[in-house]
C-alpha positions in Angstrom: -14.3 4.4 56.6 -17.8 5.8 55.5 -16.5 9.0 53.5 -13.3 7.5 52.6 -14.8 5.2 49.7 -15.1 5.6 46.0 -19.0 5.0 46.3 -19.0 5.6 42.6 -17.6 2.4 42.1 -20.5 0.6 43.9 -23.1 -1.1 41.3 -26.5 1.4 41.3 -28.6 0.2 38.7 -30.1 -2.1 40.7 -30.8 0.2 43.7 -32.2 2.5 41.3 -34.7 0.0 39.6 -35.5 -1.2 43.4 -36.0 2.5 44.3 -38.3 3.2 40.7 -40.7 0.2 42.3 -41.0 1.1 45.6 -42.0 4.5 44.4 -44.4 3.4 42.2 -45.6 0.5 44.6 -46.1 3.2 47.5 -47.7 6.0 45.6 -50.5 3.5 44.2 -50.9 2.4 47.6 -51.2 6.2 49.2 -53.8 7.1 46.7 -55.9 3.8 47.5 -56.0 4.4 51.1 -56.5 8.1 50.6 -59.1 8.3 48.3 -60.8 5.1 48.8 -61.1 5.1 52.8 -60.9 1.4 53.0 -60.6 1.6 57.0 -63.5 4.6 57.5 -63.2 6.6 60.6 -59.4 6.2 60.7 -57.7 9.0 58.4 -53.9 7.4 57.1 -51.2 10.4 58.6 -49.1 12.4 56.0 -46.2 10.9 57.9 -47.2 7.4 57.6 -47.0 7.3 53.7 -43.1 9.0 54.1 -42.2 6.4 57.0 -43.6 3.4 54.5 -41.5 4.7 51.4 -38.5 4.6 53.5 -38.6 1.1 55.3 -40.0 -0.5 52.3 -37.2 0.7 50.3 -34.7 -0.5 53.1 -35.8 -3.8 53.5 -36.1 -4.1 49.3 -32.2 -3.1 48.6 -31.3 -4.2 52.0 -32.6 -7.8 51.3 -30.0 -7.5 48.3 -27.1 -6.3 49.4 -27.2 -8.9 52.4 -27.4 -12.0 49.6 -24.6 -10.5 47.7 -22.6 -9.8 51.1 -23.1 -13.7 51.8 -22.4 -15.0 48.0 -18.9 -12.6 48.2 -18.1 -13.6 51.7 -15.2 -15.8 52.0 -15.0 -19.3 52.6 -14.3 -20.2 55.9 -9.9 -20.2 56.0 -9.6 -18.0 53.3 -9.4 -15.3 55.7 -5.9 -15.3 55.4 -3.7 -13.4 52.9 -4.0 -15.9 49.9 -1.4 -16.4 47.5 0.7 -13.1 46.0 0.9 -10.3 48.0 0.4 -7.0 45.2 0.7 -3.3 45.7 -1.3 -2.0 42.6 -0.3 1.3 41.0 -3.5 3.0 40.1 -7.0 3.9 42.1 -9.2 4.4 39.1 -11.7 2.2 36.8 -8.8 -0.4 35.6 -7.3 -0.9 39.5 -10.7 -1.2 40.9 -11.4 -3.8 37.9 -8.4 -5.8 39.2 -8.7 -5.2 42.5 -12.3 -6.5 42.4 -11.4 -9.8 40.6 -8.5 -10.5 42.8 -11.0 -10.4 46.0 -13.4 -12.6 44.1 -11.8 -15.1 42.5 -9.5 -16.8 45.0 -8.4 -19.3 42.5 -6.3 -16.6 41.2 -4.2 -16.2 44.0 -3.5 -13.0 44.1 -4.5 -10.7 47.3 -4.0 -6.6 46.9 -2.3 -5.3 49.9 -2.3 -1.6 48.9 -2.7 1.1 46.1 -0.5 3.9 44.7 -1.8 7.1 43.3 -0.4 10.1 42.4 -3.9 12.1 42.9 -3.5 13.8 46.5 -7.8 13.4 46.7 -7.4 9.8 46.7 -5.1 9.4 49.4 -6.6 7.0 52.1 -9.7 6.2 50.1 -10.4 2.6 49.6 -11.4 0.4 46.6 -13.0 -2.6 47.9 -11.8 -2.5 51.0 -8.0 -1.7 49.7 -6.1 1.6 50.4 -4.7 3.7 48.7 -1.1 4.2 50.9 0.9 6.5 48.9 2.3 7.7 45.9 4.6 6.7 43.4 7.0 9.0 44.9 7.2 7.4 48.3 7.0 3.8 46.5 10.7 3.3 47.5 10.2 3.9 51.2 7.0 1.4 50.5 8.8 -1.3 48.9 11.5 -1.2 51.6 9.7 -1.3 54.6 6.7 -3.8 53.4 7.9 -5.6 50.2 5.1 -7.3 48.4 5.7 -10.5 45.9 4.8 -8.5 43.1 3.7 -4.8 41.9 0.8 -4.3 39.2 0.3 -1.4 37.3 -2.9 -0.8 36.4 -3.1 2.6 34.4 -3.8 1.5 30.8 -2.8 5.1 30.1 0.3 5.6 31.8 3.2 7.5 30.4 6.0 6.1 30.0 7.8 8.1 32.5 5.5 6.7 35.3 5.9 3.1 34.5 9.8 3.9 34.3 9.7 5.4 37.5 7.7 2.0 39.3 9.9 0.0 37.4 13.1 1.5 38.8 11.8 1.2 42.5 10.4 -2.2 41.9 14.7 -3.0 40.6 16.1 -1.7 43.6 13.8 -3.5 45.8 14.0 -6.8 43.8 10.3 -7.1 42.9 9.0 -8.1 40.0 6.6 -5.8 38.4 3.5 -6.2 35.5 0.8 -4.4 34.1 -2.5 -4.3 32.1 -2.2 -3.9 28.8 -1.8 -0.3 27.1 -5.2 1.4 25.9 -4.2 0.3 22.1 -3.9 -3.3 23.2 -7.5 -3.0 24.7 -10.0 -3.6 22.3 -12.8 -4.1 25.2 -14.0 -1.4 28.0 -12.8 -4.0 30.7 -9.2 -5.1 32.3 -9.1 -8.8 33.3 -6.6 -10.4 35.3 -6.0 -12.6 32.6 -4.4 -9.6 30.6 -1.9 -9.0 33.4 1.3 -9.3 31.8 5.4 -8.3 32.3 6.4 -4.7 31.5 8.2 -4.5 28.3 10.2 -2.0 26.6 7.0 -0.6 24.7 5.4 0.4 27.9 8.4 2.5 28.7 8.1 4.5 25.7 5.0 5.6 26.6 3.2 5.6 23.0 -0.1 7.2 23.8 -3.2 5.3 22.2 -4.2 6.6 18.4 -7.6 8.4 17.9 -8.8 7.3 15.0 -11.5 8.6 12.9 -13.3 5.9 11.7 -16.0 7.9 9.8 -13.2 9.5 7.6 -11.4 6.1 7.0 -14.9 4.4 6.4 -15.5 7.0 3.6 -12.4 5.6 1.2 -12.6 2.1 2.6 -16.1 0.8 3.2 -17.5 -1.4 0.5 -14.4 -1.0 -1.5 -11.7 -3.4 -2.8 -8.4 -2.8 -1.2 -5.4 -4.1 -2.2 -2.2 -4.4 0.3 1.0 -5.4 -0.9 3.4 -7.1 1.5 0.4 -8.4 3.4 2.6 -10.5 5.5 5.2 -8.4 6.6 4.7 -6.6 9.9 3.0 -3.5 8.7 1.1 -4.7 5.5 -0.5 -7.5 8.4 -1.3 -4.8 10.6 -2.9 -2.8 8.1 -4.9 -5.9 6.9 -6.4 -5.9 10.7 -7.1 -2.1 10.6 -8.8 -2.2 7.4 -11.5 -4.9 7.7 -12.4 -2.8 10.9 -14.7 -0.8 8.7 -15.9 -3.3 6.4 -14.4 -3.1 2.9 -16.2 -5.1 0.2 -13.0 -7.1 -0.7 -9.1 -7.4 0.9 -6.7 -8.6 -1.9 -3.6 -9.9 0.4 -0.7 -9.9 -1.9 2.7 -11.6 -0.6 5.8 -13.4 -2.2 6.2 -15.7 1.2 3.7 -18.6 1.5 3.5 -19.0 5.4 3.2 -15.2 6.7 0.4 -15.0 3.5 -1.2 -18.1 5.1 -1.1 -16.9 8.4 -2.6 -13.0 8.1 -5.3 -14.6 5.8 -5.9 -17.3 8.5 -6.7 -15.1 11.3 -8.6 -12.6 9.4 -11.3 -15.3 8.4 -10.7 -17.3 11.8 -10.2 -15.0 14.5 -11.5 -11.5 12.8 -14.5 -13.5 10.7 -13.6 -12.0 7.6 -13.9 -14.0 4.9 -14.1 -11.3 2.1 -10.3 -12.3 1.7 -8.3 -12.9 -1.3 -4.5 -14.1 -0.4 -2.2 -14.3 -3.8 0.9 -15.0 -4.2 2.7 -13.0 -6.3 5.8 -10.7 -7.2 5.5 -7.4 -7.1 8.1 -7.0 -9.6 6.3 -8.8 -12.3 4.5 -6.2 -14.4 2.1 -9.2 -15.9 1.2 -10.6 -12.2 0.6 -7.5 -11.0 -1.7 -6.3 -14.2 -3.7 -9.9 -13.8 -4.2 -9.0 -10.6 -5.6 -5.6 -11.0 -7.5 -6.9 -13.9 -9.3 -9.6 -11.5 -9.9 -7.3 -8.8 -9.9 -4.1 -10.0 -9.0 -3.0 -7.0 -9.9 1.4 -5.9 -7.5 1.5 -2.6 -3.9 0.5 -3.1 -1.5 0.1 0.4 2.2 -0.6 -0.8 3.8 -1.8 2.1 6.1 -4.4 0.1 9.9 -3.7 0.3 13.1 -4.9 1.7 13.9 -3.1 4.8 17.3 -4.5 6.6 19.9 -1.9 6.2 23.4 -4.0 6.1 21.4 -6.9 3.9 20.3 -4.3 1.6 23.7 -2.7 1.6 25.2 -6.2 0.6 22.1 -6.8 -2.1 21.6 -3.8 -3.8 20.6 -4.9 -7.3 18.0 -6.8 -6.0 16.8 -4.0 -3.3 16.6 -1.5 -6.1 14.6 -3.8 -8.0 12.2 -5.0 -5.4 11.8 -1.2 -3.7 12.2 1.4 -6.5 11.6 -0.5 -9.5 8.8 -2.6 -8.1 7.2 0.6 -6.9 6.8 1.8 -10.5 5.1 -1.1 -11.4 2.5 -1.1 -8.8 2.0 2.7 -9.7 2.0 2.1 -13.5 -0.6 -0.4 -13.1 -2.8 1.3 -10.3 -3.0 4.3 -12.4 -3.5 2.0 -16.0 -6.6 0.3 -14.1 -8.3 3.4 -12.5 -7.8 2.9 -8.7 -8.8 5.9 -6.7 -6.0 6.0 -4.3 -2.2 4.9 -3.7 -1.0 4.7 -0.3 3.1 4.1 -0.2 4.6 3.1 3.0 7.6 4.9 3.3 10.3 5.8 6.2 12.5 8.4 8.0 15.2 6.9 6.1 14.9 8.3 2.9 15.7 11.9 4.4 19.3 12.7 3.3 19.8 8.8 2.6 23.3 7.4 3.3 22.5 3.7 2.4 20.7 1.8 -0.5 17.6 1.5 1.6 17.1 4.9 2.1 17.7 5.8 -1.1 15.8 3.5 -2.6 12.8 4.7 -0.6 13.6 8.6 -1.2 13.3 7.4 -5.2 9.7 5.4 -4.4 8.6 9.0 -2.8 9.8 11.0 -5.8 7.5 8.4 -7.8 4.6 9.3 -5.3 5.1 12.9 -5.9 6.0 12.7 -9.5 2.3 10.9 -10.1 0.6 13.2 -7.8 1.7 16.4 -10.0 0.4 15.0 -13.2 -2.7 16.3 -14.0 -3.7 13.2 -16.8 -3.9 11.1 -13.6 -6.9 10.6 -11.9 -5.5 8.2 -9.0 -4.6 10.1 -5.5 -1.0 9.2 -4.2 0.8 9.9 -1.1 3.4 8.6 0.8 3.5 8.1 4.5 6.9 8.3 6.3 7.5 7.4 10.0 11.0 5.6 12.1 11.1 2.6 13.5 8.5 0.1 14.4 8.7 -1.8 17.6 8.6 -5.7 17.8 8.6 -5.8 14.0 10.6 -8.9 12.2 14.5 -8.4 12.6 13.6 -4.9 14.9 16.4 -4.0 17.6 13.8 -5.1 20.2 13.7 -8.5 18.9 17.7 -9.0 18.5 18.4 -7.1 21.8 15.6 -9.7 23.7 17.0 -12.9 21.9 21.0 -11.7 23.4 19.5 -10.9 26.8 18.2 -14.7 27.1 21.3 -16.1 25.8 23.3 -14.2 28.6 24.8 -11.3 26.2 26.4 -9.6 25.5 23.9 -7.0 23.9 25.3 -5.2 21.1 24.9 -1.8 20.1 26.4 0.3 17.3 27.1 3.6 19.2 27.0 5.1 22.7 25.0 8.2 21.0 22.8 6.7 18.4 19.4 6.9 18.4 16.0 5.9 16.7 12.6 7.1 16.4 10.2 4.7 17.7 6.4 3.8 17.3 4.3 0.6 17.6 3.3 -1.7 14.9 -0.4 -0.6 15.5 -0.4 2.8 16.1 1.8 3.1 12.6 -0.7 1.0 10.8 -3.4 3.3 11.9 -2.0 6.3 11.0 -1.3 4.9 7.7 -4.6 4.2 7.4 -5.7 7.7 8.6 -3.5 9.3 6.4 -5.0 7.3 3.4 -8.0 9.6 4.4 -6.4 13.0 4.2 -4.6 12.6 1.6 -4.3 14.9 -1.4 -2.1 14.6 -4.9 1.2 13.7 -4.6 1.5 14.6 -0.7 4.0 13.0 1.6 2.6 12.8 5.3 4.9 12.1 8.2 4.0 10.9 11.7 4.4 12.2 15.1 7.2 9.8 16.5 7.7 11.8 19.7 11.1 12.1 20.7 14.0 10.0 19.6 15.3 7.1 21.9 19.1 6.3 22.5 19.6 2.7 21.8 21.8 2.1 24.4 19.3 3.5 27.0 17.2 1.0 25.3 19.1 -1.9 25.8 19.3 -1.2 29.7 15.9 -0.5 30.0 15.2 -4.1 28.1 17.7 -6.1 30.3 16.7 -4.2 33.9 13.0 -5.8 32.9 14.2 -8.8 32.3 15.2 -9.0 36.1 19.4 -8.7 35.2 22.1 -5.9 36.1 22.8 -3.7 33.0 26.7 -3.9 32.5 27.4 -6.3 35.8 25.0 -9.6 34.8 24.4 -8.6 30.9 27.1 -7.0 29.5 26.8 -4.0 26.8 29.0 -4.1 23.9 29.9 -1.2 21.1 30.4 -2.6 17.9 30.4 0.6 15.8 28.1 1.7 13.2 27.7 -0.5 10.1 27.5 0.4 6.7 25.0 3.0 5.8 23.8 3.4 9.5 23.3 7.2 10.7 23.9 8.0 14.1 20.8 10.2 14.1 17.4 9.9 11.7 15.3 13.0 10.7 12.0 13.4 9.9 12.3 16.2 7.8 14.5 17.3 4.9 15.9 20.4 3.5 13.7 22.1 1.0 10.4 20.8 2.8 7.6 22.7 4.3 5.9 21.5 7.3 2.1 21.9 7.8 -0.3 20.5 10.3 -2.8 18.4 8.9 -6.7 17.7 10.6 -5.1 14.8 12.4 -2.5 15.9 15.6 -0.5 12.9 15.1 0.3 13.7 11.2 1.7 16.4 9.4 2.0 17.0 5.9 5.8 17.9 4.1 5.4 19.8 1.4 8.5 20.2 -1.4 8.3 20.7 -5.1 7.9 17.3 -7.0 10.9 15.8 -9.1 10.8 16.7 -12.6 8.5 13.5 -14.2 10.8 13.5 -17.5 13.7 13.4 -15.8 12.6 10.6 -13.2 11.6 8.6 -15.9 14.7 9.1 -17.4 16.9 7.7 -14.5 14.5 4.9 -13.8 15.0 3.5 -16.9 18.6 3.6 -16.5 18.7 1.9 -13.2 16.1 -0.9 -14.7 19.1 -1.5 -17.4 21.9 -1.7 -14.9 19.8 -3.6 -13.0 19.2 -5.9 -15.8 22.7 -6.5 -16.7 23.6 -7.0 -13.1 25.8 -3.9 -12.7 26.3 -3.8 -9.2 28.9 -0.9 -9.0 27.2 1.2 -11.2 23.9 1.1 -9.9 25.5 1.9 -6.4 26.7 5.1 -8.3 23.4 5.8 -10.0 21.3 5.9 -6.6 24.3 8.2 -5.1 24.2 10.7 -8.2 20.0 10.9 -8.0 20.4 11.7 -4.3 22.7 14.6 -5.2 21.3 16.3 -7.9 17.5 15.9 -8.5 16.0 17.8 -10.8 12.9 19.2 -9.4 9.6 21.0 -11.6 10.4 23.9 -9.7 12.8 26.2 -7.2 13.7 24.4 -3.9 11.9 26.5 -1.1 13.8 26.9 2.1 12.8 24.4 5.0 10.3 25.1 7.8 10.4 23.2 10.6 7.9 22.7 13.3 8.7 24.8 16.4 
């Protein structure tokens, strides 16, 4: 047992402090005896000085270890198993903290009975007296022979593949699974048992934590007035949370929804102690209101996240969609240029590539507006667009819909068995949008690294499994066919785009010839006229025509996709 313990987890700060004190005390005492000769005729043997140091160190540190042992020893009657028996997956820092807290706090009613880790060097080692009993490959056999009450995944950086393997083994053994939060959720360095939660589908996707270059972000946001449109939405609200981390001079929150605007403003003030927030109820489609707003606060950085996004709803309401997505973007961009804003960052989408629906077409035109302004040498504002796929857990997302359907007992409705989508978490998307703003050049489009596309039917099965039910048997999956405007597979890079790396490993640059500025102005003017006249069919036809034959400043170059 002595060499099978992770001694690096034993607290040594107090021991080293005691050792320094003992060494100094012994040194003073020995020098006094050797040079002052308090007992004449009896010289002190040199070995006595060494024994004095060792014995004193043993008594000083031993007394402290004894006191700690007594205080941590379980009370009488608590030596038997208490509460739930738990197998902990992981044998690192997070696992040690969790196991230690379980053992020290009987009120939690958790008893760790074993550890699982794939590192062969950790086989049979012990953390706080709890032994590593096997690997994740052996977990099915362990659960069959000695099923615990619960399994806890205590690896914040665990890849989705490992989590899925543990969840599948637990499902077959009918053992509940919980996890500590992922790295992107952990703010402090410690992991608490209070943070343990059920495994969610986001964990199985295995998105890695984003490394944000706070220095580069602070260089353009710190002590600046920043304006965020759509601040009450999923992405807009998370952008606000990320921006306040670097200390802007003032953060102007713009949204036309009273309740979501109130909620994010209260969160920033009450929970994050950022009082320099200005909540503004306003419509980004109103040029007059936007001009008043920019004149009052003079923002130097604008994040434009306001947009309608639900594809079926937009297909049914194309006039308002074009008004809110396309024309409003033009309004905010025009006013930003007029008022001398330094940067304009557009939140875009992968649906802007080869769009088959009004939503994608509207966002494609928004990207054109960014490119056109970036190409103008008479404009000092630096325009960039950031393109990414679906975000997990946003309002109206497929995750939310599936969760509600599972709670109701099914069926879970999937449009097509082969449909795939790119996914990332809301914090990850917002962090990379802010980071892209630091990289941004003129009229450039940045594309976030989305990983591998996920089959929607697999996502549905995972969510049913995580709910403790059996897919198909207890909760049915029903295929209802693709909705209007939906594509089976989304893309991140389009024809004619050259893909280049950026200083950030999760952000790439897509370059292409910008659209002709005069042509775009003319087409946007025509769209404005059709929308104001209420010509629904003509607006839809106009969008399709613009997508077919966009007039670019120079010839389109062949695409260069990443390997």
